[in-house]
N, C-alpha and C positions, 0 to 999 in steps of 0.2 A: 530336521534341526528348525532351520535359516529360517522357513517355510511357518511353523508358530511363529518363533519372534515379529517374521512381519506382522502377520494375521493376527499379535497382541498389543500389536502397537495404533494411538489415538494416532488417525493422519486428517489434519489437514487440507485442503484444497484449493489456491488463493485466486478467483475464477468465478465469471459470468457463470451457471453453467448452461443459458441459453442463447451466451454470446459469440462470437464469430473467432473466437476461440477454441473454446470447449471442446470442440473434437479433436483437435491437436492432442489438448492434454488429455482426455480417454487414453485418446492412445499410447501415449509416453506411460500414465496411471499402467493401461495394460500392458505393455514392453516391459515396464518393467515389478508387476505386480501387483499394485496396489492399489486401494480405493479408502475413500473417508467421506467423510465431512465436506461441502462446495460451502466457499465467502465468496460473495462479490467482492472487488478489488475496495469496491465503495464505505465495507461492512469491516473491513483489516481490523478496527478498534475491537468487533467481537473473537477473529482467532487470535486478535493479542490477550484477551481478558481468558479465551479458554488455555490460552498456552501461559498462564501466568498462574493456574487455578489448577495444573499438572493435565487438563483434560485432550492437551496433544504432544503429540513426544515429535511429530516430521507434518512438516510443513511443507507444501507445494506450490513451486509460484512458474508464470509464466516467465516470466526473465526478472533477473538482477533488477534491475526499475524499480520495480513493483513492488519489492523490497524495501528496496537504499529508501525512494518517495517514503514510501509510513513510516522509518525513521526519523528522516529528514522532519515528515510533519506532525512524527510526537501520535500517535498511530501504533507505531509498535517502541517497547521500554525493549530494547533488544538486548541493554544489558541482564532483562530475566529470563531470556532467551538466555543467552549463555549462560545462563548459574543456574538452568533448568535443563542444558547441553540438545538444545532441541537441536534434529538435522532436519536441514536446507535440503531444498532439490530445488530442480529448475529445468522449463522443457526448455527450452533456452540461455543457451551455458558460453560465456565467450571460453571457454574451453582453461586452458592452462596459462596461454601465450597471455604473458603480462602484462604488453602492449596490448594488449586487447581490449583485460579485463581494466584499465586502465582508462583505456577509451570509454569503455561502456559506464566503469562511473564519470568521468568528466561528461558524459553526455545526458545523465541522468541529472547530473547537479547543475548544469547550464539550464538543463528544461526544468527546471525546479525552482532555482531563482529566477524564471523568465515570469512563470506561474504564478511566483511571491511579488512580483514589478507590476502583475497587471493586475490582480488580488488590489496590491498598494491605492494603483490608478486607479478603480470602480469605487475603493474607498473614500477619498481624498475628492473627485468628484460628487456622490452621495451625499458625505458631511456639506462639502461646499452649498449643495441644491439647498441643506435643512438649515444650515446658516442662514442664506439669503429668503430664505421665505419665513426665519424666526425674524430677519431684521425689516422681512416685505409686512408680515404681523403687528412688530410694534410698535412703527411706521401712524400704521391703518387706525389704530389702538390711540394711539395718542393727537390725533387732526381729525376727530369725530364729521 
């Protein structure tokens, strides 16, 4: 009976099918007897859309960080996932150790914050260059 329930599940796998972690994910899926539609990590919003529309019951991630960063980046509407009672699976999991879980979340949060700061720096540089170019054009036009 359990096999029929698993085969009727709609499963999403968040991992680049041709990426370096694909073989580990495939081995995990074989071990637990699952298969499903693959989504690259940068297509997490597509997986989110399919969850929200009821097309996915289970989503498999390589690691917790992938889901956490999707939530923090606004690509995953996790409250909707909880409403739909989506079953989450992880190939790499810190297990039942609360300290290891907290360390995993902390590392993911710090990586997310660093990436956000880098994006802000790049945006600031680009904005500064645009402002300098606009000032240069304005000066050139006012002094023919």
